[in-house]
C-alpha positions in Angstrom: -6.3 -22.5 -16.3 -7.1 -20.1 -13.5 -7.0 -16.4 -14.3 -6.9 -13.2 -12.4 -7.5 -9.6 -13.1 -5.4 -7.1 -11.2 -6.3 -3.4 -11.1 -3.4 -1.2 -10.0 -0.9 -3.7 -11.5 1.9 -1.2 -12.0 1.9 -0.2 -8.3 3.9 -1.8 -5.5 1.2 -4.3 -4.5 0.1 -5.1 -8.1 3.6 -6.0 -9.2 4.4 -8.2 -6.1 0.9 -9.9 -6.5 1.4 -10.4 -10.2 4.7 -12.1 -9.6 3.2 -14.3 -6.9 0.3 -15.5 -9.1 2.5 -16.1 -12.2 4.6 -18.4 -10.0 1.4 -20.3 -9.3 0.7 -20.7 -13.0 -2.3 -18.3 -12.9 -2.9 -16.2 -16.1 -2.6 -12.6 -15.1 -4.6 -9.7 -16.8 -3.6 -6.3 -15.7 -5.8 -3.1 -16.1 -3.4 -0.5 -17.2 -4.5 3.1 -16.8 -3.4 5.1 -19.9 -2.5 8.1 -17.7 -0.9 6.0 -15.0 2.1 7.7 -13.2 3.5 4.3 -12.5 5.8 3.1 -15.2 6.2 -0.7 -15.9 9.6 -0.8 -14.3 8.2 -2.6 -11.2 7.0 -5.4 -13.5 10.4 -5.4 -15.3 12.1 -5.6 -11.9 10.5 -9.1 -11.5 11.0 -9.9 -15.2 7.2 -10.6 -15.7 6.2 -7.8 -18.0 5.9 -10.1 -21.0 3.9 -12.6 -19.1 1.0 -10.3 -18.3 -2.0 -9.5 -20.7 -2.5 -5.7 -20.3 -5.8 -4.1 -20.9 -5.9 -0.3 -21.3 -8.7 1.0 -19.2 -9.5 3.2 -16.1 -11.5 2.4 -13.1 -13.8 5.3 -13.9 -14.6 3.7 -17.3 -17.4 1.7 -15.8 -18.8 0.2 -19.1 -15.4 -1.0 -20.3 -14.6 -2.6 -16.9 -18.0 -4.4 -17.1 -17.1 -5.6 -20.7 -13.7 -6.8 -19.5 -15.3 -8.9 -16.7 -18.0 -10.2 -18.9 -15.5 -11.3 -21.5 -12.8 -12.8 -19.3 -14.9 -14.2 -16.4 -11.7 -14.4 -14.2 -11.2 -16.8 -11.3 -10.1 -13.9 -9.3 -10.4 -10.1 -9.3 -8.0 -8.2 -7.2 -8.9 -4.6 -6.8 -5.8 -2.9 -5.8 -6.2 0.3 -8.0 -7.0 3.5 -6.0 -6.4 7.2 -5.5 -4.0 6.1 -2.8 -2.6 9.4 -1.4 -4.5 10.5 1.7 -3.2 14.2 1.6 -4.4 14.5 -2.1 -7.9 13.3 -1.2 -8.6 16.4 0.9 -8.2 18.6 -2.2 -9.9 16.1 -4.5 -12.7 14.3 -2.6 -15.0 13.8 -5.5 -12.4 12.1 -7.7 -11.2 10.1 -4.7 -14.7 8.9 -4.1 -15.4 8.0 -7.7 -12.1 5.9 -7.9 -12.1 4.4 -4.4 -15.9 3.8 -4.0 -18.0 4.2 -7.0 -15.7 2.1 -9.2 -15.9 -0.8 -6.6 -19.7 -0.7 -6.8 -19.4 -1.0 -10.6 -17.1 -3.9 -10.4 -19.2 -5.8 -7.9 -22.4 -5.2 -9.9 -20.6 -6.5 -13.1 -19.5 -9.6 -11.2 -23.0 -10.2 -10.0 -24.5 -9.8 -13.4 -22.0 -11.4 -15.6 -19.3 -13.5 -13.7 -20.9 -14.6 -10.4 -18.2 -17.4 -9.8 -15.4 -14.7 -9.7 -13.8 -14.3 -6.3 -13.4 -10.6 -5.6 -10.8 -9.1 -3.3 -11.1 -5.4 -2.1 -8.0 -3.7 -0.8 -9.3 -2.0 2.2 -7.2 0.3 4.4 -6.3 0.7 8.1 -7.0 4.4 7.6 -10.7 3.5 7.9 -10.0 3.2 11.8 -9.2 6.9 11.7 -9.3 8.6 15.2 -10.2 5.5 17.0 -11.0 5.7 20.7 -9.0 2.6 21.5 -5.7 4.3 21.3 -3.9 1.7 23.4 -5.3 -1.5 21.8 -4.7 -3.5 18.6 -7.3 -2.8 15.9 -9.1 -5.8 14.5 -12.1 -6.8 12.3 -14.5 -5.9 15.2 -13.0 -2.5 16.0 -15.1 0.6 15.5 -14.3 2.5 12.3 -13.9 6.3 12.5 -12.5 7.6 9.2 -11.5 11.2 9.0 -10.2 11.8 5.3 -12.0 11.6 2.1 -9.6 8.6 1.2 -10.6 6.7 4.3 -14.3 7.4 4.0 -14.4 6.3 0.4 -12.5 3.1 1.3 -14.9 2.5 4.2 -17.9 2.8 1.8 -16.3 0.3 -0.7 -15.7 -2.0 2.3 -19.3 -2.0 3.2 -20.4 -2.4 -0.4 -18.2 -5.5 -0.7 -19.9 -7.0 2.5 -23.3 -6.1 1.1 -22.8 -7.8 -2.2 -21.4 -10.9 -0.3 -24.4 -11.0 2.0 -27.1 -10.1 -0.4 -26.1 -11.7 -3.6 -23.9 -14.6 -2.4 -20.8 -13.3 -4.2 -17.4 -14.5 -3.0 -16.4 -10.9 -2.0 -13.8 -10.4 0.6 -11.9 -7.4 2.2 -8.3 -7.3 3.3 -7.9 -4.5 5.7 -4.2 -3.6 5.1 -2.0 -1.8 7.5 1.0 0.0 6.1 3.2 -2.2 3.9 6.3 -1.1 2.1 9.0 -2.5 -0.1 11.9 -1.3 -2.3 9.2 -0.7 -4.9 7.2 1.8 -2.9 6.3 5.0 -4.6 8.4 8.2 -3.8 5.4 9.9 -2.3 5.2 7.5 0.6 7.0 8.5 3.8 9.1 5.4 4.2 10.5 5.6 0.7 11.0 9.3 1.1 13.0 8.8 4.2 15.2 6.0 2.9 16.0 7.5 -0.5 16.8 10.9 0.8 18.9 9.8 3.7 21.0 7.4 1.5 21.6 10.3 -0.9 22.5 12.5 2.0 24.9 9.8 3.5 26.8 9.7 0.2 26.8 13.5 -0.3 24.7 13.2 -3.4 21.9 15.3 -1.9 22.8 18.7 -0.2 19.3 19.8 1.0 17.6 18.5 4.1 14.8 15.9 4.2 11.6 17.7 5.2 8.8 15.8 7.0 5.5 16.3 8.8 4.4 14.7 12.0 7.3 12.5 13.0 5.3 11.3 16.0 2.7 9.5 14.0 2.9 5.7 14.8 2.3 3.1 12.1 2.2 -0.7 11.8 4.7 -1.4 9.0 5.1 -4.8 7.1 6.5 -6.0 3.8 4.4 -5.9 0.8 5.6 -9.4 -0.2 4.1 -10.9 2.8 0.8 -9.0 2.3 0.2 -10.1 -1.2 0.4 -13.8 -0.1 -2.3 -12.9 2.4 -4.5 -11.6 -0.4 -4.3 -14.9 -2.3 -5.0 -16.8 0.9 -8.1 -14.7 1.6 -9.6 -15.6 -1.8 -8.8 -19.2 -1.3 -10.4 -19.6 2.1 -13.5 -21.7 2.3 -15.8 -18.7 2.7 -15.6 -15.1 1.8 -14.7 -13.0 4.9 -12.8 -9.8 6.1 -9.3 -10.1 7.4 -6.8 -7.7 9.0 -3.4 -7.8 7.4 -0.7 -6.3 9.7 2.8 -7.0 11.3 1.3 -6.4 15.0 4.2 -4.1 15.7 4.2 -0.3 15.8 6.9 2.5 15.4 6.9 6.1 15.0 8.2 7.9 12.0 11.0 9.2 14.2 11.9 5.7 15.3 11.8 4.6 11.7 14.3 7.4 10.8 16.6 6.2 13.6 16.5 2.7 12.3 17.5 3.8 8.9 20.3 6.0 10.1 21.7 3.1 12.3 21.8 0.8 9.2 23.6 3.2 7.0 25.8 4.4 9.8 24.7 8.0 9.7 25.0 9.5 13.1 22.3 12.1 13.9 21.5 14.3 16.9 18.0 15.5 17.5 17.2 19.0 18.9 14.3 21.3 19.4 10.6 20.8 19.8 7.6 20.9 17.6 8.1 22.8 14.3 11.6 23.5 15.4 12.6 19.9 15.9 15.4 18.8 13.6 18.2 16.3 13.1 21.9 17.4 12.7 25.0 15.4 11.8 28.3 15.8 13.6 29.5 18.9 11.7 26.3 20.7 12.7 24.6 20.4 9.4 20.8 20.0 9.5 19.7 17.0 7.5 16.0 16.6 8.6 13.5 19.4 9.3 9.8 19.4 10.3 7.4 21.5 8.3 3.7 22.3 8.8 3.3 21.9 5.0 3.4 18.1 5.4 0.9 17.9 8.2 -2.5 16.6 7.1 -5.6 18.6 8.1 -6.5 15.7 10.3 -4.0 13.0 11.0 -4.3 9.5 12.3 -1.6 9.2 15.1 -2.0 5.7 16.1 -2.4 2.4 14.0 -1.6 -1.0 15.3 -3.2 -4.2 13.9 -4.4 -7.4 15.3 -4.1 -10.2 12.8 -5.1 -13.0 15.1 -8.1 -14.0 12.9 -5.7 -14.5 9.9 -3.3 -16.6 12.0 -6.2 -18.7 13.3 -8.1 -19.3 10.0 -5.4 -18.7 7.3 -2.4 -19.9 9.1 -0.6 -16.6 8.2 1.6 -14.2 10.0 4.1 -11.6 8.7 7.5 -13.3 8.0 9.6 -10.2 7.3 10.6 -8.0 10.2 10.9 -4.3 10.3 14.7 -4.7 10.3 14.5 -6.8 7.1 12.2 -4.3 5.4 14.5 -1.3 6.1 17.6 -3.2 4.8 15.8 -4.4 1.8 14.7 -0.8 0.9 18.2 0.5 1.7 19.9 -2.0 -0.5 17.6 -1.1 -3.4 18.5 2.6 -3.1 22.3 1.7 -2.8 22.1 -0.4 -5.9 20.4 2.5 -7.8 23.3 4.8 -6.8 25.9 2.2 -8.0 24.2 1.8 -11.3 24.0 5.6 -11.9 27.7 5.9 -11.0 28.6 3.1 -13.4 26.5 4.6 -16.2 28.2 8.0 -15.8 31.6 6.4 -16.1 30.7 4.7 -19.3 
């Protein structure tokens, strides 16, 4: 029976990937960090919690991770675990590098020494492109990287280590360069989830305070996580290890994303002001969205648009779910949460 180890299994990607692999009759082992902020509710959402073999460990516990790989010798190793918040990385660069870079070297070294048939997937990031000079072009596997945050620098180092182990030691090690991907299971700290959950609560008068955001003109290439985990599996089942961009190939600003959400929940807003004074009001004049310098990063990536033509050509893959479907899916999840809360209060 094929087996897979997934780090970051309680997160958005880990839960979608675990569900996908279980449907394919693959035995799933999940590395569960004892201090994880992610509860098991995402796995419970899919009804698969009891179908996963959990192993308590942390990516920083290098010897234990080595022991796990040596014992299980998995068919696949999906490294989705990371310190995933870019803003946090500026204040915690050493911790970010230890988790996002040094731990990857340890995993690769362990596979080389004790399980060299294991196929390794590294979740790389579109943040590695950083302040790219090609601001009007799609970004692909050959585009120059120019990372600007501790998060993206650590991710880029891990990306190159993955390539090095592939080329130097003949290990099946591949990178998926993921552009932004969201879902109803996205963490509250991410801007898409923050926007949708806050606006739905404002719409139903549950939340009285405005939504406060940073740079609403940053542009991102957003896809659905369910599409992207399928791509992860395809990458490790391609005939040779390689690196692939995973993206929707469409781009929207945060402000455009907000407008889409408001249209779908029938919340009419009116924008006014510029810069830090820009805000969105509703008909009665109440401000429901504000901009704050507090949420601006020290250095921000303004433009991200992916080119997945290589994946289309070699893996026969393209994103199936549109931005409209993604927004509706996330809204429906929040609406269902409100209904459940109302029902519980009545009981």
